[in-house]
N, C-alpha and C positions, 0 to 999 in steps of 0.2 A: 504482672498484675493487670486485671481488667475489671471494670465496673460498668453496670448498666445505668443509664440516666437519660433524661429527656433534654435535648439540646436545641437551642434556638437556631433556626436555619441560617440566619444572618451571621452566625458565629462560625459556620463551617466553611472552610476554604477547600475547593476542589483542586486537583492537580492540574498543571498547565495543559497537558494533552486533553484532559476532559473538557476544559474550557473551549478547546478547538473542535470538539466532537459535535455531531449533530444528532438529533433525536426526532426523526420524522417518520419512522417506520410504524407499521400497524401494531407491533408488539407494545410500543410505548403507549398507544391509545388504550390497549387492553389493560396495561398496568395501571394507568390513571383510573380507569373505570373500576378496577379491583380495589385500589386503595380508597376510592370514594365510598365503596360499599362496606368494606371490612377494616380499613385502616392498614397501617404498615405492620405486618405480622412478623417479618424477619428484620431485626434492628440493623441499622447501618453500622459500619465499623469505622472509627476515627482514632487518630492518635492525638495526644495532648502534649503541648509544650507551653508551660506557663498557663496563660488564659486563652490560648489559641487552639483550634481544632482543625486538623487536616484530614480530609476524607480518604480513607483507605479502601473501603469497599461499600458498594451501594449507590453508585453514581446515577443509575437509572431511577432508583427509588427516590433519590434526592430531587432529581429533575421532575419526577411525577408529583412529589410533594409541593414543589414550587408552583407547578401548573394549577394545583388545587388550592393554592393560597394558604397552605398550612404555615403556622408560625414556628413549630418545633417538630422534631422527629425523635423516635427512640433510637438509641445508639449504644454500642459497646465501645468503651473508651480504653484504648491501650496507652499505657504510660511510657514516655520516653521513646527509645529506639528499640522497642520490643521486637525480637526476631519474628514473632508471629505477624507483625505488621507487614513485613516483606512477603511472607508466604501468602497471606490473605490478599494482599494487593495484587500480586501476580495472578493469583487464581481468578480474582474478580475483574481485573482490568486487562491483562494481556491475553488471557485465555478466553475472553468474551468472544462468542461466535459472530457477533454483529459488528465487530470492528472492521473498518475498511483498512486496506494496506497502509494508508497514510496515518490513520489513527493508531494502528498497531506500532508503526515506526515511532510515532510521537510518544506512545506509552513506554516503549523500550528506552527511548532517549531520556525521558524523565527519570526512569529508574536508575540509569547509568550516571547521568549528569548531576543528579542530586545525591550521588554517593551511596545510594541504597544497596546496589549490587554492582559488581564489575562486569565487563562484557563477557568474561569467561564464565562467571556465575550465572548470568542470564542465559548464555548459550547452553549450559548444563541443565538449567531448569526447563528450558524449552526443547531440549534434545536437539539442539542445533550447534553448528560450529561457531567459534568466536568470530570468524570472518563474516559469517552471515549476520551476526548481531551488528558488527561494524557497518555492514552494508545498509542495514535498516536505518541506522543513525545517519549515515551519509545521504540517504534518500531525501531527508528533510531539507537538504541544500539544493535540491532540484528547482528549476524554474517553476513559478507559481502555476502557469498554464498546464504544465505537465502533471504537477501534483493534483490539480483540480480534476484532470481527466482520469487519473488513477483512482482518486477518491470517489468519483462518480461511477466507476466501474465500466467506463467506455473503452479502456485500453488496458492491456495487461502490464504488470510491473516490468517484465522482461522486455517487452516492446518499447515501453516508455523510457527505460534506462538508456537506450541508444539515442532517443530524441533529446534527452536531457543533456547530452554531450554537445549539442549544437548551440553555439554561442549567439548566433544571429537570431534576434527575437522574431523578425519578420519571416525568415526562412523556416524557423522551427514551427511557427504558427501555421505556415503553409503545409508542412509535412504532417504536423499533428492533426490538422483537419482532414487530410487525406487518409491518415492512419485510422482515424475514428470512423470515417464514412465507409472505408473499404475493409475494415477489420484486419489491418496489417498485423502480421506476426513479428516475433522478435527477429527472425531471419530477414524479413523484408526491411525492417527499420535499420538493421545492421548494415544492409547493403546501401540504404540511403545515407547512413552516416559515413560509410566508406566513400561514397560518391561525393558527398559534401566536402570531405577533407581533401579530395583530389581534384576538385573542380574549380571553376572560376568563382569569384566572390559571390556569395549567395544572393545578395540584393540584385545583382545583374542577372543572375539566373532566373529570378522570379519575374523581373520586369521586362526582360529583353524579348522582342518579337522574333519569331523564327525567320531565319534568313532564307529568301527564295532561291531555288536552284542549287542549293548546296547538298552534297551527299550527306546522308545521315551519319552522325558521329558514331565511332565504334563504341558499343555499349560498355559501361563501366562494370556492370554486373557480369560475372563469369558465365559462360555458356557450357552446358554439359549435355551429353547424349543420354536418352532414356535407356536403361538396360533392357527393357522389354521390347520396344518398337524401334529403337535406334534413332528416333528423331531428336533434334537438338532443342533444348529449352533453356530458359534462364535458370540459374542455379537456385534462385529462391522460389521456383515453381515446381521443383521436384523434391521427392522425399529421399532420405538417406537409407539405402538398403545394402548392407554388407553381404554381397553374394559372390560365390566363387565363379570362375569362368565356365565350368561345366553346367552349373545351374542356370547361368545367364543364357547359354546356348539352348538349353532345354526349354526355357520360357519362351525364347524367341521362335522356336520351331513349333510350338503348340498351335494347332489350327492351320498349319501350312499344308 
């Protein structure tokens, strides 16, 4: 059962992930302007348990209403644990295009931890594997500086995943800054992680002055020859091309 009613904004509780979300994009400004002119045309969707209301769909409309100082909003009220609540919530919250990877992970975590859906059910709904869903939830345990960088879009999730494994705050901050400034890929940060695990204590590596007169240390990143020119490069500086020996010889001989 569902009914339409006007609900006071102060009685509507948003999900945990939405309280962590930010609304600073230009689309939000357009939505505020639209609601100011014509009001909220599409009602919000909430669920009711006793006298409390939990927001299921319409997070951005609710935020816009708050910015406009509205006291109440039109809403469709779902009673109890209506199955429609889950479907609408996923469509509105998880499939939203404006979610950052961190907000998406938070939304998925809320759905699972609140017992709305299992990891398998979320995976099926999103056409993803259950393992992928578990990875999204695990992402929220990453260090705050790494999560901030992912949320701000200055580093990819795959590249950040390697840096999140570095326990030293100072060394991780050092690598994260370099990754952001130089646009490091996941392959690069994987090499950094490998070097970190095999090297001296990271605090010493960050602070130590280079020793004069010593031969350079053997690189920890593997070196591989380029199939085309034969020159040797760091493994994270070349691409992976599965070529047979005949094709490699042909490429090398072009232009000779």
